[in-house]
C-alpha atoms as one frame of an Amber mdcrd trajectory, in Angstrom:
protein
 -25.791 -23.714  13.404 -26.263 -23.436   9.454 -23.270 -23.952   7.525 -21.467
 -20.792   6.389 -22.218 -19.902   2.637 -19.154 -19.564   0.791 -18.312 -16.546
  -1.233 -17.637 -16.823  -5.086 -14.483 -14.833  -5.946 -12.652 -14.243  -9.114
  -9.310 -13.094 -10.132  -7.962 -11.167 -12.864  -4.418 -11.187 -13.591  -1.745
 -14.034 -12.987   1.488 -12.060 -12.794   3.798 -12.142  -9.727   1.319 -10.830
  -7.383  -1.687 -12.273  -9.006  -0.078 -15.890  -8.317   0.117 -14.960  -4.730
  -3.647 -13.951  -4.754  -4.474 -17.187  -6.391  -2.530 -19.193  -3.642  -4.358
 -17.289  -0.780  -7.816 -17.517  -2.424  -7.402 -21.212  -2.980  -7.407 -21.896
   0.429  -9.232 -18.948   2.073 -11.933 -20.137   4.550 -15.186 -19.269   3.279
 -14.355 -18.491  -0.148 -14.359 -20.426  -3.598 -11.959 -19.320  -6.158 -14.392
 -20.162  -9.080 -12.386 -18.514 -11.932  -9.352 -16.451 -13.011  -8.844 -14.240
 -16.197  -5.402 -14.211 -17.899  -4.715 -14.135 -21.427  -1.760 -16.298 -21.224
  -3.820 -19.170 -19.529  -2.401 -21.255 -16.438   1.229 -21.586 -17.407   2.198
 -23.588 -14.354  -0.581 -26.274 -14.635  -1.322 -26.107 -11.019  -4.375 -24.000
 -10.508  -7.457 -25.829  -9.706  -9.870 -22.847 -10.931 -10.280 -22.521 -14.377
  -8.385 -19.852 -16.252 -10.551 -17.960 -18.620  -9.391 -15.648 -21.688 -11.440
 -12.610 -20.850 -13.660 -10.863 -18.078 -16.921 -11.558 -19.788 -16.682 -15.316
 -19.068 -15.640 -14.569 -15.485 -18.604 -12.147 -14.770 -20.965 -15.049 -16.295
 -19.840 -17.102 -13.051 -22.073 -15.117 -10.578 -19.279 -13.615  -8.621 -19.680
 -11.986  -5.289 -16.251 -10.440  -5.494 -13.106 -10.328  -7.549  -9.327  -9.628
  -6.911  -7.863  -7.111  -9.727  -4.271  -8.074  -9.897  -3.819  -6.876 -13.698
  -1.415  -3.932 -14.822  -2.219  -0.907 -13.167  -3.146   0.718 -16.711  -6.175
  -1.745 -17.000  -7.477  -0.972 -13.275 -10.010   1.491 -14.543 -11.311  -0.640
 -17.375 -11.613  -3.587 -15.413 -12.859  -1.926 -12.256 -15.697  -0.099 -14.062
 -17.031  -3.498 -15.533 -17.050  -5.212 -12.063 -18.987  -2.107 -10.706 -21.418
  -2.223 -13.425 -22.118  -5.847 -12.746 -22.520  -5.348  -9.146 -19.423  -7.173
  -8.095 -17.354  -6.029  -5.124 -13.531  -5.653  -5.731 -10.218  -5.772  -4.073
  -7.869  -3.719  -6.528  -4.266  -3.936  -6.245  -2.272  -0.736  -5.432  -2.065
   1.718  -6.846  -5.786   2.156  -7.357  -5.160   3.756 -10.807  -2.660   5.382
 -13.057  -3.993   8.837 -12.627  -6.173  11.092 -10.044  -8.938  11.226 -12.686
  -9.212   7.350 -13.350  -9.300   6.959  -9.485 -12.122   9.271  -9.095 -14.051
   7.365 -11.674 -13.517   4.284  -9.680 -14.497   5.584  -6.417 -17.858   6.873
  -7.705 -18.486   3.793  -9.712 -18.379   1.541  -6.405 -19.687   4.074  -4.025
 -22.799   5.092  -6.091 -23.963   1.173  -6.350 -22.922   0.840  -2.394 -20.338
  -2.137  -3.451 -17.689  -2.987  -0.935 -14.329  -2.117  -2.569 -10.787  -1.815
  -1.240  -7.122  -1.283  -2.372  -4.412  -3.673  -1.825  -1.839  -1.689   0.311
  -0.491  -4.832   1.881   1.866  -2.936   4.122  -1.060  -2.002   6.333  -1.294
  -5.560   7.341   2.629  -6.004   7.933   2.952  -7.106  11.627   5.611  -4.620
  12.473   3.715  -1.770  11.210   0.375  -2.696  12.972   2.469  -2.995  16.027
   4.146   0.345  15.519   0.557   1.985  14.746  -0.876   0.797  17.873   2.363
   1.959  20.003   2.111   5.589  18.432  -1.766   5.521  19.077  -0.876   4.703
  22.703   1.516   7.596  22.720   4.827   5.638  23.481   6.829   7.790  21.317
   5.263  10.998  22.412   5.300  13.752  19.821   6.225  12.604  16.441   9.032
  14.606  14.618   9.696  12.714  11.454   8.991   9.670   9.254  11.834   8.326
   6.886  11.440   5.367   4.698  13.755   3.498   2.489  12.374   1.211  -0.164
  15.043  -0.079  -2.553  16.110  -3.056  -4.569  16.748  -4.474  -7.984  14.849
  -3.491 -10.979  11.551  -5.512 -11.635  11.098  -6.399 -15.184   7.474  -7.339
 -14.413   6.504  -3.564 -14.365   6.215  -1.821 -17.550   3.342   0.732 -17.200
   4.205   2.846 -14.357   7.059   4.291 -12.707   8.788   3.719  -9.333   6.697
   6.507  -7.567   3.294   4.902  -8.418   4.513   1.212  -8.142   6.807   1.405
  -5.129   6.391   4.962  -3.636   2.706   4.536  -2.960   3.340   1.769  -0.382
   5.369   4.379   1.594   2.799   7.278   1.133   0.078   4.977   2.153   1.840
   3.687   5.207   2.987   6.840   6.455  -0.428   8.392   6.536  -2.035   5.377
   8.133   0.694   4.733  10.724   0.437   8.279  11.836  -3.125   9.241  11.305
  -2.183  12.268   9.326  -2.766  13.405   5.798   0.178  15.026   3.584  -0.009
  18.671   3.023   2.921  19.188   0.729   5.646  17.166  -1.258   8.899  18.134
  -2.884  10.594  15.562  -5.101  13.376  14.782  -7.357  13.507  11.727  -9.701
  15.927  10.308 -12.279  15.774   7.500 -14.996  18.665   5.350 -15.474  17.370
   2.077 -16.660  16.505   3.381 -20.141  12.898   3.008 -19.362  10.045   5.611
 -20.103   9.350   6.081 -16.448  11.362   7.237 -13.430  13.150   4.541 -11.570
  14.555   6.659  -8.432  12.729   9.281  -6.480  13.732  11.231  -3.381  10.797
  12.904  -1.509  10.641  15.601   1.370   7.018  16.012   2.685   5.053  17.366
   5.278   2.024  16.102   6.957  -0.928  17.993   8.797   0.587  18.104  12.033
   3.834  19.330  10.904   5.772  16.035  10.951   8.624  15.884   8.362   8.805
  12.854   6.056  11.492  11.503   3.911  10.990   8.809   1.409  13.953   7.346
  -0.645  12.735   4.773  -3.140  14.432   3.316  -6.236  14.731  -0.008  -8.537
  18.728   0.462  -8.909  20.156  -0.965  -5.943  21.369  -4.621  -5.660  20.540
  -4.015  -1.893  16.817  -5.170  -1.077  15.560  -2.803   1.599  12.204  -1.902
   3.386  12.909   0.215   6.413  10.397   2.672   8.231  12.124   4.775  10.898
   9.802   7.105  13.158  11.468   9.573  15.425   9.780  11.370  18.270  10.559
  13.122  21.713  10.955   9.700  23.400  13.232   7.938  20.925  12.643   6.265
  17.455  10.947   3.117  16.089  12.590   1.039  13.504  10.254  -1.409  11.537
  11.925  -3.821   9.059   9.050  -4.749   6.813  11.070  -7.489   5.126  11.506
  -9.593   8.388   8.375  -7.961  10.227  10.630  -6.865  12.945   9.992  -3.847
  15.218  12.816  -2.169  17.263  12.597   0.876  19.621  15.523   2.943  20.509
  14.901   4.914  23.781  16.267   8.237  24.962  17.853   7.550  27.981  18.132
   9.500  31.248  21.796   8.214  31.900  24.407  10.587  30.540  27.600   9.828
  28.711  30.517  10.480  30.877  33.208   9.728  28.233  34.010  13.155  27.117
  35.189  12.233  23.491  31.597  10.637  22.992  29.843  13.627  23.983  30.979
  15.554  21.227  28.802  13.620  18.840  25.967  11.818  20.746  23.041  14.397
  20.834  20.956  12.606  23.148  21.651  10.392  26.067  21.825   6.691  25.318
  18.595   4.536  26.374  17.479   0.984  25.960  16.998  -0.899  22.838  13.979
  -3.242  22.530  13.226  -5.814  19.707   9.643  -6.781  20.160   8.225 -10.316
  19.784   5.257  -9.842  17.896   3.127 -12.607  16.283   3.734 -12.632  12.427
   0.918 -13.841  10.055   1.501 -13.324   6.474  -0.023  -9.763   5.586  -1.345
 -11.023   2.066  -3.608 -13.472   4.084  -4.583 -10.873   6.712  -5.565  -8.509
   3.917  -8.022 -11.216   2.146  -9.342 -12.156   5.495 -10.360  -8.459   6.072
 -11.606  -8.055   2.586 -13.697 -11.167   2.858 -15.268 -10.152   6.149 -16.025
  -6.732   4.491 -18.028  -8.305   1.592 -19.798 -10.537   4.261 -21.275  -7.404
   5.765 -18.898  -7.452   8.703 -17.021  -4.649  10.424 -13.633  -4.994   8.876
 -10.521  -2.838   8.712  -9.795  -2.586   4.737  -8.127   0.154   2.596 -10.987
   2.094   1.220 -11.224   3.621  -2.330 -11.094   7.107  -0.987  -7.915   6.186
   1.019  -6.527   4.859  -2.498  -7.516   7.808  -4.191  -5.756   9.951  -1.747
  -2.494   8.034  -2.123  -2.681   8.310  -5.796  -3.070  12.163  -5.346  -0.144
  12.363  -3.324   2.008  10.344  -5.884   0.558  12.535  -8.644   1.770  15.736
  -6.674   5.223  13.878  -6.152   5.525  13.354 -10.016   4.502  17.142 -10.524
   6.976  18.228  -8.146   9.936  16.420  -9.657   8.784  17.657 -13.111   8.214
  21.330 -12.315  11.188  21.487  -9.607   8.732  23.182  -6.936   6.956  22.249
  -3.947   3.466  21.094  -4.503   0.681  21.610  -1.788  -1.956  19.062  -1.523
  -5.587  19.827  -0.690  -6.880  18.235   2.436  -9.132  15.031   1.427 -12.259
  16.622   2.889 -12.237  19.096   0.116 -14.748  18.395  -2.680 -13.520  15.751
  -5.057 -12.606  16.627  -8.628 -15.483  15.543 -10.870 -14.974  12.503 -13.098
 -14.261  13.377 -16.578 -16.596  12.494 -19.502
């Protein structure tokens, strides 16, 4: 059997997330990390791949694909340059700062037949992958509500977008993916308390295409770090903690509560509580393996640019709702896409 030819990969950006991408790419089977772009250079002195000052030098290294982990404001510029040179790309979430930029990126890669994806890492969290499989198997029955909480201390590394584009896009994407349903409307409120240009807290109420109610609470103002997804249906509820990758099921029970005082505030009978034992692989490693396989032409589950565009559209509608103080309807993704601006 002939030896597997290694893909030549590049990385743009060595921030907090970029360093993690560098770590994974440096040891990823079937891949050579041949170059990295960051104007600050290798501040740690630990990277084996050369750190280059600009994208042009990286493109000269005959890349098969690149990982884009620079600030969101630069995603469009870098992505279009990669597409123009025929280089596949894994672009960190969110795909772009605006719907218009995201549309241009979709068209640039699709028109050239290039593999491109978005780094929505929560899709590869073991708890959410297991949860999605159980929902598809009908274990919860009809889904009534999805509630997510994503809060923690202020990340000083983020300067070009607010909490909606940076953090809430995680919850928007995972909610659509886990349930298999698109958003049809959102109503949101935001506040800014940290003195920054962008919002640092958002509360969202939304609706999915099948009528499921959605609630998201996302902020950068809490000393408590929390990453919780709770899905309630007619057989009970699932609770996924994506910090620990734990999944717990609380079942509606068939045993009535005989204690009269408790009946007053227990709406359904208590059932069993199960915390599932599931294999736990690092989500970022799984994301990279899936994207590598896609570049090699294998059938692989990646987050497509069109899915990333949809998430940006919902996030933009969330910001519009908060700004105008109204509920914003969201057209289905099957509708004709907005044309790219000149």
